[in-house]
N, C-alpha and C positions, 0 to 999 in steps of 0.2 A: 771313689770308695771311701777315702778318708772322712768325707762329709756326710756319709751315710748314717742315719738315725733310726733307731727302731721307732716305727710308728704303727701300732698294731692295726689300726682300722684303714690304713692306706696300702697296706702290703697286698699285692695281687698274686704272687706265686711262692710255692715252696719247692724248693730244688733238692733232689738227691744227686749230689754233685759226683761222688765217686766213693769206692771203698777198696781198701788193700790190706793184704796181710803179710807179715814179715816172718817167715818159717824159722828164720835164725833167732828172733827175739821172742816169738809168741805174741807180738802186739799187732792187734787190728786197729785200723783207722776207718772211722765212719764220717764221712763228710757231708754236710748239709749247707744250704743258705736260703736266706729269703731274698727275692727279687735279686738285685745286683750288690747286696750287702755282703759283709765279711764271711769268709767260710767258718762254719761251725764244725769243729773237729772233736768227735768223741772217740777215746781210745778204750780198748777192751784187751786185757792182758791175760793170756792162757798160761799158766806155769807148765813147764816140762820141755821148753825149747832147748836145742833145736829140734824141729820136726822134720822128719824125711818124708816129703810128699812127692809122689809121682804118679803118672797114669790116672786111673779112674778116681783114686783117692784125692789127688790134687785137684780134680774137676769136681768132686763132690764137696770139697772144702770151699771151693770158689762159689759153688751154688748155695751153701749154708751161710758163707760170709754175706752173700747179696740179700739172703732173706732176713738175716740179722740186721743188716743195713736198712732195709725196707721197714721192718717192724720197730726197730729202736727209734726210727725217725718220728714216731708218735710223740715222744717227749718234747720235740722241737715244733712239729706242726701245730700242736695245740696252742703255742704261744700266740699265734695269729690266725689260725684257721682259714688261711686264703683260699680263694675259689680254685686256682689252678695248681696242680701237682705236675712236676716234671721230673723224669728219670733220665739223666744226661749220660751216663757212661756205659749203660748197658740196656737191653730191652727185656720186657717180661711178657709171658703169655696171658691169655684171657683168664685161666684158672687161678694163676697168682694173683692177678689183679682183682678177682673176685673174693679170694681170701683175705688180701689186705683191706679191701673196702669193708669186710664184715669185721675185721679186728678193729679198724679205726671207728666205725660207726657204733658198734656194740660195745667195744672196750672204752670208748669215750662217752657212754651213755650216761653216767653219774655226772661227769664233767659238763656235758651239754645241758643237762637237767639243772644243775646248780647255777650255771652262768646264763640260763635263758636262751640257749642256741638251738637251732634245728639243724643237725648234721646229717640226719638220715635223708639220703637222696642227694646230698650235696657234695659227697666225697668221690671223686672219680681218679682212679688210677690208670694211666694210659697204657694199653697193651699192644704190641705190634709184633712180637716174636711168634713163631709158628708153635703150635701146641708142643709141649715137651713130651718127648718119647719116654717110655718107661725108664727110671733110673736103674743103674746096674746094682747088683750085690757086690759088695766090697771084700766079703770074707772077714767081717769085723769079728772080734773075739767076744766070748759071752762074759759080759761084765757091765755092772750098771753104774752110772753116775746118778746119785741120788741127791736131789736138791734138800738142803736142810734150812730151815727158817728159824730154828731155836725154839719151836713150839712142840706141843704134844704130837700133832699129826705126822710130822717127818720122822719123829722118833719111833713111832708105831710101825711105820714103813721100814725103817732101817732095821728093827729088831725082827720083823717079820721076814724080810729078807735073809737076814743072818740065820733065822731058824730054817729057812728053806734051802740054805746051802748056796746062795747066789753071791758070788764075789761082788764087792761094790767099793766104791769110793765115795765118801761123803763130801758134797760140793756146795759151795756158797759163793756169792757174789758181793764184794764190798768188804768193808773193815769192821764189821760189828764184832767187838770183843765177846759179847754175849753168845752170838752164834759160834764162834771159834771155841769158846769154853765148852759149849754143848757138843760140837762136833769132836773135839778131843776127847770128851768123856766116852764116846762110843768106842774108842780104842781101834778104830778102823783107819784106813788110809784117808787122807783128806786132800782135797783141791780147792784153793781159795782163789777164785778168778777176780781180776781187778776191773773196775768200770770207772772211767773218769769222764764226767759229762763236759760238754763244751763250756768253758767259763762264761761266755757271752750270755748263756741261758739266764744265768742269775742276775746279769744287768738288765736283761729284756724284762724279767720279772718285776724288777724295781722300776722299769719304764711303762708299766701298764699292761704287760702281756696278759692273755688269758691264763688262768692257772686252774689246777684241780687234779682229780684222779686220773691216772693212766692205767692201761692194762698191763701193769708191770710183770704179771706172771707169763704173759706173752713174749715179752722182752727176755725174761729169764729163761724160758724153754728154747727160744731161739740162739741165746748165749750157750746153754749147755748142749744144744745139738752140734753147734760148732766145736766145742771142746770135746764131744765124744768122738767126732770123726778125727780130730787131731791126736787123740789118744788110741784111735783105733778100736773102740768099744761100741757095743750093739744096743745099749739100752740107756734112755734117759727116763728117770723115774721121778714123778712128783707125788704129792700126797693131798689131793683135793678129794673131799668126800662129796657124796651125793647132793647134800644141801647146798653146795656152791652153785648149782644150777638155778637155784630159786632166788629171785630178787626181792626188792621191797615194793609193795603195791602202793603206788601214790595216787591219791584221789585226783582225778582230772588228768593224770598223765598215764597211767598204767604201770607196767613193771619196769623197774630201773634196777639193773643187778650190778652192784658194787664190784662184785668179784666175777664178772662174766668171763674173764680169760682163765679162771679156775674151773669153769662149768664143763659140762659134758660136750656141749656143741663145738666149743673152741678145741678141746681135746681131740674130738674125732676129726675135725677139719685139718688141724695141725699135723696129726699122726699120718693122716693119708697124704698130706702135701709132702712130708718128709720121705714117705715111701716112694711116691711117684716122681717127685722132682729133685730129690737129694741123694739118697741112697736106699735101695730097696731092703736092705737088711738093718736098718736103723729104726728101732722101735722106741716110740714115746707113749708113755701111759702113766695113769694115776694109780697107784696101788691101792688107795682107799675108795675109789669111786663106788663100789658096791655097798659102802657103809654109810650109815647116818653119823652125824656128830655124836650122838649118844653111844653108838656102837663103837666109835673111835675112843671115846672116853673110857668105856668099859675095858678096852684093850690096854690103854695107858695105865689104868689103875692097877693092873695086875702085877707091876713092878714098881719098886721105888727107886730104882737105879738113877733116875733123872730128876727126882723131886727138888733137889735144891740147886739144879741147873737150868732146867727149861724156863721159858717164859713166852706167852703169846701176847703180852701186853704191848700194843702197838706204839705206846708212848716211849717205851725203851728205844725203839728203832728211830725215833726223831732225834736222838742224841747221837750224832753220827760218831762211830768209832769208840766212844766210850763205853765202859761197862758199869751201868748204874749200880748204886748201892742198893736200891730196892728193885727187885725184878718185877714186881707188880705195883702199879699205881693204886689199884683198888676201886677206881672210880670210872674206867672207860667201859665201854660195851664189851670189849674182848675179856677183860677182868672179870665182868658180870657174867658173861656166858660160860667161861671156862669153869669158874666156881660152881656155877648152877649145873653144868654138864657132869662134872666129877662127883658132886655130892651124893648121887644115888649109888655109886659104886666104890666109894672110899670112906673110911672112917672119919668121923668128924675131927678128931685131934689131928690126924694126918693132913687132912685138907687145910685146917686152919693154920697148921704149922707151915705149909707151902706158901700161903698168902700172908701170913702174919697177923690176920684178923679174920673175923667172921663177918663176910659181906652181907650174908643174909640176916644179921641181926643189927643192921644199921638203917633205921627208918629214913635217913636222908638220901639213901639210894633208891627209893621206891620208883622214881621216874624211869631210871635206867632199866630196872627189871620189867616195868610195865612195857616198855618198848620191844623188849625181847619176846614178852608174851603177845606181842601185838594187841595190846589192851589200850585203847585211847591213844594210839600212836602207831607209826609203821616201824616195821623192822629196821634197826640202825643201818646206816651205810658203813658196814664193817663185815668181816669174814666171821660171821656168827651163824648158828643154825637156825632152822626154821622155827616159826612161831609154835607149831605143834610139838616140837621137841622140848621147847622151854616149859610148855604148859605141862607136858606128861612129867617132866622131871619135878616141877613144883608141886604137882598134885601127888607125887610118889612121896616127896619130903612132908607133905602135910599129914601123911599117915604114920610118920615115924616119930617116936617120942623124943628123940634127941634133936629133932629139927623143928617139930610143929609149933613150938612157943617162940621161935625166932621171929622178929618183927615182919619181915617180908614175907615169910611163909605164913604167919598167923593172918595177915592181911589177905593174902590170896585165899586163903580157905574161907574167910568170913565175907570178903567183899566181892572177889572176883569170881571164884569157883561157882557161886550159885547163878551167876549171869551166863555162864557158858553151856551151850547145849551139848557138847560132845568134847570130852577131854580124854584123848587117847591114853591108854596104858603104855608103860615104856616097852614092854616085851614085843609088840608088833613092830616097833620102830627099830628094833634091833635085826630084824630079818635082813639077810643079805640078798642085794639086788643082782640080777643077771646082766645088768646094763654096765658094761666096762669094757676096756681095751687091753686087759692084762693077758699076755701070751698064755695059750692053753696049757702048756705043760707046767707053768708056774702057777697058774690058777688051781690047777688039780692038787698041788701040794699045799697051797695056802688056804683053801676054802674052809678045811675043817678047823684050822688053827684060828681063823678070823671069826667063824661062827660060834666057837666055844665061849 
């Protein structure tokens, strides 16, 4: 073991060694290994210990822990993408294996594309357990753990649930001070879950491991499902809108979705798996699934409560733990898209005040906005709206005196718009979809609020 060295191309197997949970401390251990290499130990810490677990709830926590172990393993598996996958301390049924295969194949779609790998059809999770019977109801109390990421989407969900009278705890994973400040601004109870990756992973990266995007929303979803059971609550709520289901169209490759685990296919599969394999009364859903990105932007613009606290700029979250001095870098795809999406629904002085500058009057940003419009480029590998949403927003701004002379908008009107056969108006893109997993009773209360 002491002589073992990480060598990406010679590794044959990835091992799910074991997982365990200490109810006295709230610490879960997720243990993995490559071949006969050292154990890779990840820890997840759920505040609120000690937890009193017995009977069906203890069994459900064990099932949720195993599910987290299996999904979180994607962070390590991708380092070498070996041929064989071994699950050593428990067995899974065929339905669980099928879910995991889809999470790894589709969730690593961008990773595979960027690294020139063919993973579809190459990932096989061994299944030997009998098919799981229906999971029992646990009598969970009505309360939502709502995932917050510091951006506009989760804040729209939180305020919508508040308006509907749903008790909620604002929940996040990791040490971001920006997310913490946003969570505290809600004035609601908070839950900050700790996650510590195995330190060897960073050594492996320096030694030539494959690297790239993972389906982090799938990992976070499994983490919050475990936390919900530990706290005895019945809802895990995310804020993924319907455009998350659409990827980037790559010539010669087809669709590659950066945010697959934020999409409707994952939501349906994961929610069903929790109900059938973990706890029948644990609900998992995205509150914003019926909405377009533009509809979410319209909802957010109705209140200025979070103007000086939120940020969707991913560059901020690359600075681990620190609260950046500027919440918006102003040059990444997320900054471009959020600025563009909010512009039709917000006064220009307010929007420029949020970002600190007018991104639409900076000619050097042309390429970034072209990608959002899917003009001479594909949609960026980021969590941004569909090309038609960006085109509709830009066309609307081209009609408005306060925006139409700005460099990016003026260029769109004169150079791009004449080449487009069909530019949708904003209004049809604000129509609410019936495709969602929101519980009926809640949806009946929310629908009118979200449509207004």
